[in-house]
C-alpha positions, -999 to +999 in steps of 0.1 A: +111-017-170+091-049-169+097-084-155+128-087-177+146-060-157+184-063-161+214-041-156+247-038-174+263-021-145+264-033-109+275-014-078+304-023-056+303-019-018+309+018-021+281+024-045+302+029-077+296+011-109+316-017-126+314-035-159+299-067-144+280-089-167+243-084-171+223-100-143+186-103-138+168-087-109+148-110-086+121-106-060+132-105-023+128-135-001+092-126+009+084-103-021+073-077+004+082-045+023+100-063+051+126-076+026+142-042+033+161-052+065+150-035+096+115-026+086+085-042+102+048-040+093+018-044+116-019-044+108-049-037+131-083-044+116-118-042+128-148-058+111-184-066+120-211-047+139-207-016+117-169-018+114-149-022+083-116-003+087-082-005+101-046+008+104-012-003+091+021+008+107+055+006+090+080+006+118+115+019+111+148+004+124+162+018+157+174+054+149+147+058+122+150+061+085+155+091+061+122+098+045+105+117+017+070+121+004+050+130-028+013+140-026-005+140-059-042+135-052-067+164-050-081+154-016-052+143+006-054+135+043-019+136+057+002+144+087+039+156+090+044+158+053+058+194+055+085+181+078+097+158+049+104+188+026+142+186+020+145+223+030+134+214+065+155+203+095+144+168+106+160+140+086+146+108+100+112+094+109+105+065+133+073+050+118+048+057+090+010+053+097-014+043+069-050+043+080-086+041+071-111+065+086-105+095+063-092+125+083-105+110+115-080+081+110-050+105+114-057+100+151-041+066+148-007+083+146-013+097+182-013+062+196+019+053+177+037+084+189+026+078+225+039+042+225+072+051+208+078+080+232+071+056+262+098+033+248+122+063+244+121+063+206+121+096+189+139+128+181+160+138+212+149+173+223+161+174+259+173+151+286+169+114+289+135+102+278+126+137+263+119+126+228+094+134+201+087+105+177+084+116+141+054+097+126+041+108+092+007+095+082-018+093+054-054+081+053-079+066+029-116+071+028-136+041+040-162+058+063-195+040+066-185+010+046-192-013+075-225+003+081-216+027+109-201+061+098-187+067+133-167+034+133-132+046+125-096+041+137-083+061+166-052+062+188-059+028+202-060+013+167-026+028+160-012+013+192-025-021+182-009-019+148+024-008+163+023-037+187+018-060+158+048-044+140+070-047+170+062-083+175+062-093+139+090-115+126+108-105+094+084-126+074+058-121+047+035-091+051-003-099+053-021-087+022-057-081+011-085-068+033-063-061+064-050-031+082-056+001+063-070-019+034-098-035+054-124-012+040-107-004+007-124-003-027-110+002-062-132+011-091-162-008-077-142-039-067-128-048-033-093-033-028-068-038+000-031-040+009-005-053-015+033-055-014+062-064-036+100-062-036+130-066-059+167-072-053+187-054-080+219-069-096+241-047-074+224-061-042+201-031-035+167-041-021+137-020-032+102-027-019+067-012-019+035-015+001+003+000-014-032+005+001-054+004-030-086+024-024-089+042-058-115+063-075-101+048-107-100+011-118-072-014-116-089-033-145-089-027-182-126-021-190-123-036-225-106-069-215-112-073-178-075-078-172-056-062-143-033-035-156-005-045-131-001-081-143+021-071-173+047-057-148+050-089-128+083-107-125+085-143-139+061-165-121+051-138-096+014-137-105-009-167-111-014-178-147-045-158-154-063-158-187-084-131-203-119-131-188-147-140-211-171-114-225-199-123-201-178-116-170-165-083-185-200-071-193-214-081-159-186-063-141-192-032-161-229-032-153-223-037-116-198-009-115-221+015-133-249+007-109-228+012-078-214+045-092-249+058-100-261+048-065-232+064-046-225+094-067-193+115-066-181+133-035-149+149-022-121+127-009-140+094-013-111+074-025-072+075-022-043+051-028-014+055-003+017+036+003+054+033+013+084+026-009+116+016+009+152+008+001+183-003+021+205+024+003+217+056+020+197+085+005+190+121+011+156+135+018+156+150-017+164+116-033+136+100-012+111+125-025+122+118-060+117+081-055+082+088-041+074+107-072+085+078-095+064+054-073+034+076-084+043+066-120+040+030-109+006+038-094-005+053-127+004+021-145-018+000-122-048+024-117-067+045-143-076+073-138-052+082-110-045+114-090-081+127-094-097+154-074-115+126-055-083+109-044-056+119-019-029+097-034+003+099-013+035+079-013+062+079+014+098+067+008+120+053+035+158+048+032+174+027+060+210+035+051+222-001+055+240+001+021+261+030+008+248+059-012+243+051-049+261+068-078+240+082-107+235+049-126+226+030-094+201+057-084+185+055-118+181+018-114+166+023-080+141+048-093+130+024-121+126-004-096+105+017-073+079+024-100+076-012-109+074-024-073+045-001-067+027-013-098+032-049-087+020-041-052-012-028-067-017-061-085-011-081-054-036-060-034-064-067-060-056-104-062-054-109-024-087-090-016-118-111-009-154-102-015-171-084+014-207-078+024-219-054+052-252-036+059-238-008+037-234-029+006-216-057-012-183-055-032-168-083-052-132-092-053-115-094-087-116-132-084-154-132-079-161-105-105-140-122-132-141-160-124-132-170-159-098-153-155-089-180-129-102-210-149-067-224-154-059-225-117-088-247-108-098-226-078-134-218-070-147-182-065-145-171-029-181-158-028-197-132-005-190-140+032-214-140+061-222-106+077-231-120+111-198-113+127-190-097+160-165-070+167-130-082+161-096-066+163-067-084+146-031-076+140-023-098+110-046-114+085-083-105+086-112-123+071-128-101+045-163-089+054-179-070+025-178-033+017-199-006+001-190+013-030-187+050-030-188+053-067-151+052-074-155+045-110-180+037-137-159+008-150-148-023-131 
């Protein structure tokens, strides 16, 4: 489905269908993951002095959320994904960690577990306070992009992101070069965090958050247009025009040079994310939704699920609304795919150009300025690299990245 998504059936409070009139879907109030009531998102980012990385935590409501996962990439870095197999015992998770740092970044989940356990949040395994927080995680490759290969998230970064999530209001989620997207790249351009949501005609909320760090490109190499834009809801994306031939050719040349310089290597990319809904779902249904979200990823990134990516999507179901019937579940699946595509588009539009000792990476806006001619905004340009170590838990100024040869086209 596209931005004209409609439904000829709507669900009543028990999740059954009626013959209600066709009603258009709409974005949630913030068009982001926190439109699913009870979820919170926190970012911890570190830039400057060799750093360009970070961690994002999605915090579940009290009592956790039913979860599923689908891993498609050939080089994944994950934690607790076997637990989410529908054949296994534990039903609910308490947080999801998305992090930079490649496999080293999985350590961020240690900090989240430690803090949640101290607060008494987790799977009860004994007496009072004897809990084990269930915290699945996935990572992207951003090692060395700030200039120092050893500058990567750890348990303290996870704690900082959790603190941000716990203190965050139910407002818009920060996007772009922040949290796990701080050091992200996509096909030679600066990547980052993006998010989107939809409220279906029956009142179901579906949302997605993507960390776009892909081997493939989010841009059509022939036209310079973002693949995701055609899946936007009315008025969601800025009124972009097709970039001129000069911008397209220059972007191709830069991407080819970066790819030749960096070469190919194992696990150097990866797009990860979370899809969520307020419906009551089983683990198997959550896994199915995660799989459909990968379809949405494939609409926004080409190629996708390569041997150089560890593409992974988690699904969270908070259970605030009843279980869907077959038609309502079909609509939920369709919405999940579109939300993930739209989140990819927002990540690319929110990212800013970055420059570090390791290299320079342009944002989509700076690589294709003619696409934005109608909005009157100037290109953002490459930012200063003379920054000190900083740790933030919300928006982060972009400091520029290196390319690891994700793609030979922009």
